[in-house]
N, C-alpha and C positions, 0 to 999 in steps of 0.2 A: 766114278770120276774123282781124281784127286781134287780136293776143294781149295787147295792153296791158290790164291789169286795170281801169283807170279807163275806158277805152273800152268794155269789156264791161259794166261797171256802168251806164253811161249808155245805150248802145244796146240792150242786152237787157232790163235791169231798170228803166231810166228814172230813175236816181238820179245826182246830181252828186257826192256825197261818201259815203265809207264812214262807218260809225258805230263809236264805241268802238274796240275792238281789231281790228275786221274787216280793216283795211288791213295791219296787222302780220302777222296770221295768213295772209292771202292771199299776201303777198310771201314769207313764210317757207316756205309749201308750194310755191309756184311755183319756188323755188330748189332743190326736191328734198328738203326736210326732212320728217320725221314731225311730227305735232302732236296733242296732246290739247286739246280745246276744251270748256270748261264755260261755257255762256252761257244766261241765262234765256230761257224761252219768249218768242217775239216779239222777241228781240234780234238776229235776223238770222243765226242759226246756219247755215242752209242755204247762204247766199251764201259762207260761209267755205270750203266744199268745191266748190260749183258753179263759182265764178269761176276758181279754180286749175285745175280740170279742163278748163275751156274754154280756158284760156291755155296749158296744156301739151299736147304732142302725145299722141295716143291717146284712148282711151275711158275715161270715169270710171266706176268700179264702186262702187256704193253698196249697202251691206248695210242692210236695213230689216226690222223685225220682223213687219209685217202687210201683207197684200195691199191692204187698204183705204187704208193710208197711202201705199203705193207708187203706187197708181192716182191718188190725189190729187196727189202730187208730180209724177208724169209728166204729168198733165193741165195743171198750172200751168206746167211747163217748155215744153210744146208751145205753149201760148198765148203764151209769150214768144218763140216762134220757135226753140226749142232742140229738137234731135232726141233724144227720150228714150223708152225702152221699159222694160217690166217683164217679167222672166222668172219666171213663177209657174205653179202647177198648174192655173190656169184656161185656159191656152193649149191649143188643139187641136194635134194633130200637124202639121197644115199651117201653122198660125200659128207654131209653134216652128221649123219648117224655114225659113220666110221670115225670121224674126228672126235666126237664126244666119247666114243668107246676108247680111243687112244688116250684121251685126256684122263678118263677115270682109271685107266690101267697104268697111269704114270709114264706113258711112253713119249710125252711131249715136254721139251725143255722150255719153249716159249710159245705163247699164244698172243697173236696180234689181233686187235679188233678196233673198229671205229666206235666212237662214243654212242652213236645212234644204235648200233648193234649191241654193244656191251650193256647198255642200260635197260634193255628189254627185261621185264620181270622174270621170264623163264630162263634167260641167260644168267642173270644174277643169282637166281635160286639154284641153278645147276652148279655155279661156281662156288657156292657156299660150302659144298661138300668136298671141294678140292683144296689141297694144301698149296698155298701160293707162297713163293719165295719173296716176291715183291710186286708192287704195282708201279709201273713207270708211265707217266703221262708225257708223251713226246709232243713237241710243238706247243708247249704249255701256254704261250702267249695267246693262243686262240680262245682262252677262257676270259681274257680281259675285255670288258665292255668298251674300254677306251683304246684298245689296241687297234692295229691296222688290219687285222685278219680275224675279227671276232667270229666265233662259231657258237651259236646259242646252245647246242647240245653239250659243249664243254662246260658250261656253267652248272650242269647237273651232276658233274663228276664228284661233287662233294658227297653224293650218296654212297660212294665207295668207302668213305671214312666211317660211315655208320655200319655198313655191311661187313667191312674187314678192318675193324679198329686196331687189330694187333699186327697187321701186315705193313711192313715198311713201304712208304709211298715216296715216289720221286717225281718232281716236275722239272722237265728239261726244255730249254729253248736256246736259240742263238740270237733272238731278237726281242729285246724288251728294255724300254727306258725305265727310269726309276719308278714312276707311278704304276706302270704295268707290273714291275717286279713286286711292288708292295701289295698289289691286288692279288697276284698269284699266291703269295705267301699267306695272305689273310684268308682267301677262299679255300685253299687246300689245308689250312691249319698247320702250316710248316713254320717252325720258329726261325727267327732271323739268325740264330746261332747255327742253324742247319743249312744256311745258304752258302754256296760256293760260286763266287763270281770270278771267272777266269779271264775276263776282258773281251774286247771286241775286235782287236787288231787282226787283220789278215795281211801280213807283210808281203805275201807272194802276189797280191793283186795290185796292179798299177791302175790308179784312178785317173780318168781324164773327162773333162766336161767342156763342151764347145757350144758356141752360138750356132743355132740352126741356120745354115746358109743355103746350101743345096744338099739336102739329106742323102740323096742317092750317091752323089759324087763323094760326099764325106764317108759314107759307109763303104763304098767301093775302094777308096784309098785305104781305109782302116783294114779291110779284109786282105789287102796285099800281103800283110805279114802273117796271115793265118790260113794260107793255102793248105788244104788237106787236114784241117782241124775242125773239131766240133764246137759249136757255139750256139748262143740263143740271141735272137733279136726281138725285143719287146716293142709292140705297137699299142696304141690306145684303142683302136677300133678293129672290129672283125674284118671290115672291108680292106683296111690298110694291110692287115696281115696277109690276106690273099694276094693283093696287088704286089706287095713287096716280095713274097715268096716266088710269084710268077716272074718278076723282074730278075731276081737272083738266078733262077733257073736259066733265063735267057742269057745271063752272063757266065754260064757254065758251072754254077754251084749246085750241089745236091741240096735243095731247100724244100722244106715242108712247112705247112702252116697248122696252127692249132688255136681254136677259139670255141667259146661255149655254144655258138650257133651251129656247129658241125654235128653231124650224126655221131652218136657215141662210138659206133664201130670204127668210123673213120678217124676220130680222135685217138682211140686206143691203138689203131694200126700205125698212125704216124708217131705216137709216143714210143711204141715198140721199136720201130725202125730207128728212131733217134737213139734209144738206149743200146741197141745192138750194133750201131754203126760207129765208125771211127772218124768220119769226116762230114757229118750231116749238120746243116744249119736249120734250127727250128725257129720259125717266125711266129710269134705268139702274142696273145693278150695275156693278162695276168691269170687267166684261167689255167694256163700252164704254170702250175705253182709248186706247192710243197712236195708233190710226188716225184720231184727230180732229184735222184740220188746218184746221178752219173758223175764220177769223180774227175773225168778228163775233159770237162768243158773248159776250153781254153780262152773263151771270150764271151762277154755279155754286152750287148748294145741296147740302149734305150733310144729309140727314134723319137719318142715323145716323153714328156716330163712325167715321172711317176707321181704318186699321190702324197708321199711323205718320205722322210729320211728312213723310217723303219722299213717301208716297202722297198725303197732303193737299196738299203743294206741287205735285205733278204734276197732280193732278185739278183743283185750283183754277187751275192754270196754263193750262187750256184756255179760260179767260175772257180776253178782251181781247188776243188775239194781235196785233191791229192797232194796239195802243198807245193805244186810246181808253178812256175811263173805263168800268170794269166793277165789279160787286159780287160778293162771295162771302160765303156765310152757312153756318155750321155749327151744327147743333143737337145737343146731347148731354145725357145724364142718367146716373144711377147704373146703370141697366140696361145701357146701352151699355158702360160700363166693365167691368161684370161679365161681359158676353158676350164682349168682347175677351179678357179674362183667361182665360175658359173655352176659347176657341179655342186659346190658347197652351198651356195646361196639358194639354189633351186631345189635342194633336197627337202624332204619332210622331217628331217632330224630336228630335235629340240635345239633351242638357242645355245645351250651349254655345249652340245656336241659340235655345232657349227663353229663356235668360238675356238674349241680345241682343234678342229680341223684347219681353221685359218692359221692358228699358231704353228701347226705342223708344216703347213705349206710355206709359211714365212721362213721356218728353219731350213727347209729344203732349198728355197731360193737363196738364202744366205750362204749355204754350201756352194751353190752354183756360182755365185758372184764373188766369193771370197778371193782376196788377193794372196792369202796365205796358203799354207799346206792343206790340201784337201783332207788328208788322213787326220790331221789334228782337228779340223773342224768336225769331221764325221765322228771321231771318237769322243770329242767334247760333248756332243749332243747326248751321248749315252753315259756321260759321267766318267769317261775314261780319258787317258791322255797319252801323248807320245811326243818325242822330239820330231822336228821336221824330217819327213821320211825319205826324201830324195827319190821317191818312186811314185810321183804323181806329176801331172802336167804343170802345176804351178811351181813345184820344186824344180822341175827340169828347166822351165822357162818362166821365171817370175814375171807377172804382169806389171806394167808401169801404172802408176796412179797420177792423177792430176786434179787440181782444184776445179771442180765442175760447177761452182756456185753460180757464175755468170751464165754458163750454158743452160743450167737448170732454170734460172729466172727467165731466160729467153724462151725456152720451150713451153714453160707453164703460161707465160704471157701470151704466146701464140695460140695455145689451146683456148685460153680465155677469150681472146679477141676474135677468134673464128667461131665462137658460139658453143664450144664444148660438145661438138657433135660429129667431128670428122675423125677418120682413122689416122694411123701413124704415117702412111705414105703421103697423104695430103698435107699433114702438118709439116713434114720434112720438106716437101716441095715449096711450101710458103717460106720456110726459114731459108731455103737455098735461093729464093727469088726465081723460081722456075717460070719460064714463059709457057703458061698453060691456059687453054681456053676457059676451063672451068674456074680457075682462080680469078681470071679477068671478069668473067660473067658474074661471079659472086662479089666482086669488088674487093677481094682480099689482096690485090696487088697495090692497094692504097693504104693498107693498115700499117702501123708503125713496126710490126714484126716481120714485114715482108722483106726478105733478102738480108736479114741481120745475122744469119747463121752460116755464112760462107767460110768461116774458119774451120769447119768440120765438113767431111764428105758424108754422103748418104749413109754409108755403113757405120760411121762413128755415131751419127745421130740415132740410128737404130739401136746401137749398143747403149747409148745414154737413156733412151726411152725404156729399154728393157730393164735397166737398173732402177729407174724411177718407179716402174710398175712393181718391181720386187720390193722396193722401199715403201710401197703404198702411197706415194705422192700423187700417183695417177691411177685412175680406175678405167677399166675397159668395159664398155657396154656391148656384149655380144648380141643381145637382142636388137640393138641398134646398129648392126653391121660393123661392130668394132669401134664405135665412136669413143674418143678419149675425153675424159673429164677430170677436173682437179678435185682430189679428195680434201677432206678437212685438214689432213696433215700437210698436203701441198699448199693449201691456202695459208696455213701457219708459216710455212717456209717462205712464201712470198712476203708475208708481213715482217718476218724477223731476219730473213736473208743471212742465215748462218753459213759458215764454210762447210763444204761437202766434197769429200774426196771420192772420186770415181775411178773405175778401171779404164785404162785406155783400151780401145779395141785392138786386139792383137793383129799382126799382119796376116794376110791370107796364107793358109798352109800351102807349102810347095809339095811337089811329089817326092821330096826327100823321105826315104824310108827311116822309120824309127829303128831302134835296136831290134835285131832279128829275134823274135820271141822263141822260135823253134830252136835256134842255136842255144839260147839261154835254157830252154827246156831240158836239153840233154847235157850240154857242157861236156861232151865226151870226145876223146880222140877219134879220128876217122875210123879206125878199125873197130873200136867199141861201138861207135854209132851204127856201123854196118851190122854188127851183131845185134844191137838193140832193135833195129828194123826187122831182122830175121826172127827175133823172138816175138815181136809184135805180129808178124805174119803167121807164125805157128799158133799164137794165142787166138787169132781170128779164125784160123782153120778149126780149132777145137770148139770155139764159141759157136760157129755156124753149125757144126755137127750136133751140138747139144742144144741149139737155139737159146743160147745164153748171152747176156751182155758181156763183152770181153773183160771188162773190169772186175767182174766177180770171180774170174779165174785168177788174175793177178793185176794189180794196178800198174800203171806206167812206172811209178816210182820203184816198184819191186823189179820190173824188167831192167831198169837202169842199173840197179844194184847187181842183178845177175850178169849184165853185160860188162860191168866193171870187175866183179869178183871172179867171174868165169869158173864156177865150181865144176869139178869133174866127177864128183861122187855124190851119193845121196847124203852122206854126212856133211860134206861141204855145203851142199845146197840148203840143208836144214839150218845153217847158220845165217842165211840171208834174211834180212828183215822182211816180214810179210809172208813167209813160207811156213805155214803150220803143218801139223802131221797129216791131216786129211788131204790137204792139197799136195803135199809131198808124195803121198801114196798115189793120188789120182793123176797128177800131172808131171811129177818129177822126171820120169823116163823121157817124155816127149821133149822137155826143155833141155835136159842134159844132152840129148841127141843133137839138138841144134848147136849147143855150145861146143860139143866135140867136133862137129863138122867144121865150125868156124876155126877152131884151133888147128885142125889138120890142114886147112887151106892157107894158113898164115906161116 
C-alpha cells in the first residue's frame, strides 16, 4: 500500500482533504510521536489513528470499550477495503486460532480489543512478538477516576507503556473536561505538547431544554418534525423505557427498548435492528451507550435529567454524527433534580466524590436554567467558547428575566411557616390561597403567607421553585415524600434579601411546527430530492442483502453529494467525497444505474 497519508485518505476513505487538525495529528503520529486527541463526535477522530496505522509498518492495535462498537468499526473498515478484526469473548476457539494465525502472518491491518481482553497475560505475551504500528486508546475518558464513565480496566492500560515502550500511543476522546484531560495525559505519560484539542462545538446540533410539563405530549409534538427518522430517547429507569416504547408503538412509531435488565440476546437484537434500520426509535437507559456509531441519528431526547454535562454532551453527541442537521431535547423538572441529589447523597462514594458530583449536577442545572445561549454555556463548561449560536432554543426565543427577590422571600417564608415538610403542590396551593380541606384542617389558611402569591399562576410558581432548587436555596427530601426545606443558602438569602433575577416561565408551546429538519437535511431541489430517496432505497436493498447497516455502505451526506453531482461514470463517481476505491468497485455500478435511470426519466 502507498503509505502517503493523502493517498490513503483518497483511495481508502474517498476524501480529497483533511479537516481541521486531522493532517497535523496524522503527520505527528506517523513521525513516531504520542498524541492525545480531543475532537467532537463526528469530527473525524477515527481517521486520526486509522491513517497513521495504515501508513506505518505493522498492525494497528485499538482499545475499545464495547464489543458492539468494535464490530461496527471493523465492519466499516472492511467495507473500505481495510483488513480489520476484533478480539473478543464472542470468538470460538477455532476463530481465535485463525485470527492469531492471520495476525502472525501480517494479514491484519487493525486489531480491536477491549481492555479486559487485551490485558490478559497470554494476549500481551502474544502481541510482544508482533510489529505494532501504534496503540490507540479510544474513549480515553473511561480511564479517569473522576470522569462520568469510569471503567476500572482502563486504569491498567499503563501496562502497555511498559510492554511496548517504543510504539506510538494515542488517547482519543470526545468528552473530557480539563481535570479529566490532565489525568489522561498523566496516566498515559503523554506530554502536553503532544495534545491536540479540536474543541467541542457541534454546530449541526440544535439544543433545546424545556420544563417537564406533560412529557408524552411534549415528545409527541417534538417527533412531528422527525417522521421516518432514527432517534434515541433516554429514560432514567428500565420500567420507563419499556412503557415509553410501548406507548410510541401505539402511536404508530417503530420503537424498541434497551436496558441492562433485558436478556443479552434481546438487547443485541434490538441494537442490531436499530443499526440496520432507517426510521427506528430506540428508547433506552444509559446502558445504550458508547457502542452507538450510527451516523444518521437525527434526534436525541432526554425524558429525564442526565447525571452531568459530560453525560449530556456524550449522549446528545450520538445525534448527527454525519454532520447533517439534528435536534436534541431535554425535559426536566423539580423531581428530576431531587432524584439526582438523592442518588449522590445515598451512594457509598467518598465525600470527595460526592462533592465533585454535586458540582457537576449544579453545572448541568445551570445549563438548563440559563437565559443565555445554550451552546455558549455548554462549551464554557469544557473551557471552549463561541459566539451566540442562533441554533438553540434560547437564541431562537430568548427568555425574559424578572426580579424575583420578593417572590423568593414569599416562597421561602411559606415553606418555613408550614413546617418545612410539605411538597411543592401544597406550598403553591397555600401561596395561591386555595380553598382546600387539608389546608384548613392544618390551620395553614390563617398563616401570614396564605394567599400572598396570587401575582403568579401555578405554572410560574413551579418554575420559580425549580430555579430555587437548582440554586440550592431549597432542598427536597425524597425520603419524606418530596417535602421542601430551606437550605443554609436559603436562610442566608432570607437574612440578606439580595436581588435575584429569575427566568420567566415561557408561554405554553403551541402546535406550531419548528423549522422542518428534513427539509434542512437535504436542502435539495425536488428532482434531486427524488434521486436522493431513490439512492437511499438502493442502499437499503444492498444493506439488507448483506445484513449491513446502510451507513457503512455510504453515509446520507455522500448520497446527497451523489444526488447533486449526478455522476455518469466511474471516474466521475470517484470524485464524490466519501467514495473510496473499494466502495467504488463494490457499489459503483448499482448507484450509477439509479442515477442513469433518474436522468433518463427527466
